[in-house]
C-alpha positions in Angstrom: 66.5 77.7 -65.4 64.1 79.5 -68.2 66.7 82.5 -68.9 69.6 80.0 -68.7 67.8 77.7 -71.8 67.0 80.9 -73.6 71.0 82.1 -73.7 71.9 78.5 -74.4 69.5 78.3 -77.2 71.1 81.6 -78.3 74.8 80.0 -78.0 73.6 77.0 -80.3 72.7 79.5 -83.1 68.7 78.8 -82.4 65.8 81.5 -82.2 64.0 80.8 -79.0 60.5 82.3 -79.3 59.3 81.3 -75.8 60.3 79.3 -72.6 57.5 78.3 -69.6 57.1 75.9 -67.9 55.7 74.2 -64.8 57.8 72.3 -61.6 58.2 69.0 -63.5 57.8 70.0 -66.9 59.2 72.9 -69.4 58.0 73.8 -72.9 60.3 75.8 -75.5 59.5 77.2 -78.5 62.4 77.4 -80.7 62.8 78.0 -84.1 65.6 75.6 -85.5 67.4 75.6 -89.1 67.0 72.3 -90.9 70.7 71.2 -90.7 70.4 71.1 -87.0 68.8 67.5 -85.8 66.3 67.8 -83.0 68.1 65.0 -80.9 71.3 67.5 -80.6 69.4 70.6 -80.2 67.8 68.1 -76.9 71.2 67.2 -75.9 72.8 70.5 -76.1 70.1 72.1 -74.0 69.4 69.3 -70.9 73.1 68.3 -70.3 74.5 71.8 -69.8 71.1 72.8 -67.8 71.4 70.2 -66.0 74.9 70.5 -64.9 73.8 74.7 -64.1 71.1 73.6 -61.9 73.4 71.2 -59.9 75.8 73.6 -59.3 73.6 76.2 -58.5 71.9 74.0 -55.7 75.5 72.7 -54.8 73.6 69.1 -55.3 73.7 66.4 -58.1 70.4 65.5 -57.8 68.6 67.1 -60.7 68.5 65.3 -63.9 65.9 65.7 -66.9 63.7 62.9 -67.9 65.1 60.5 -70.6 62.4 61.2 -73.1 60.8 64.4 -74.5 58.4 65.4 -77.3 59.3 67.4 -80.4 56.8 69.0 -82.6 56.8 71.1 -86.1 54.0 73.7 -85.9 53.1 76.4 -88.9 54.1 79.9 -89.0 50.5 80.7 -88.6 50.5 78.6 -85.3 53.5 80.3 -83.4 51.6 83.0 -82.1 49.0 80.6 -80.0 51.4 78.4 -78.9 53.8 81.0 -77.7 50.3 82.1 -76.0 49.5 78.7 -74.5 53.5 78.4 -73.3 53.2 81.7 -71.8 50.1 81.1 -69.6 51.4 77.2 -68.3 50.5 78.1 -64.5 47.2 79.3 -65.7 46.6 76.3 -67.6 47.4 73.6 -64.8 45.7 75.9 -62.3 42.4 76.0 -63.9 42.6 72.7 -65.5 42.4 74.1 -69.1 45.7 71.9 -70.1 45.5 71.0 -74.1 46.7 67.3 -74.0 47.9 67.7 -77.8 50.5 70.1 -76.5 51.3 68.4 -73.0 52.3 64.9 -74.2 
């Protein structure tokens, strides 16, 4: 799924910086131009990735939740956030999840 979302982001002319997650959620750090709305990015990533996963598993049970969170970040915070996303499993295993980045 991570590779699919990375490739789909490139196809949509977004710049993926980091993608990772857990079984029940995923985090994407993307560079998005000001001419693209967040809603269209989410729509154009969620729909095809749901189809991909359902075709891959040959079932129709997977669907993303209706909601999503989107945050803008300063250039100086990109590396911190990318590292946080890269270490999702560790944060969840150790209980060091940052609530501000998980909501």
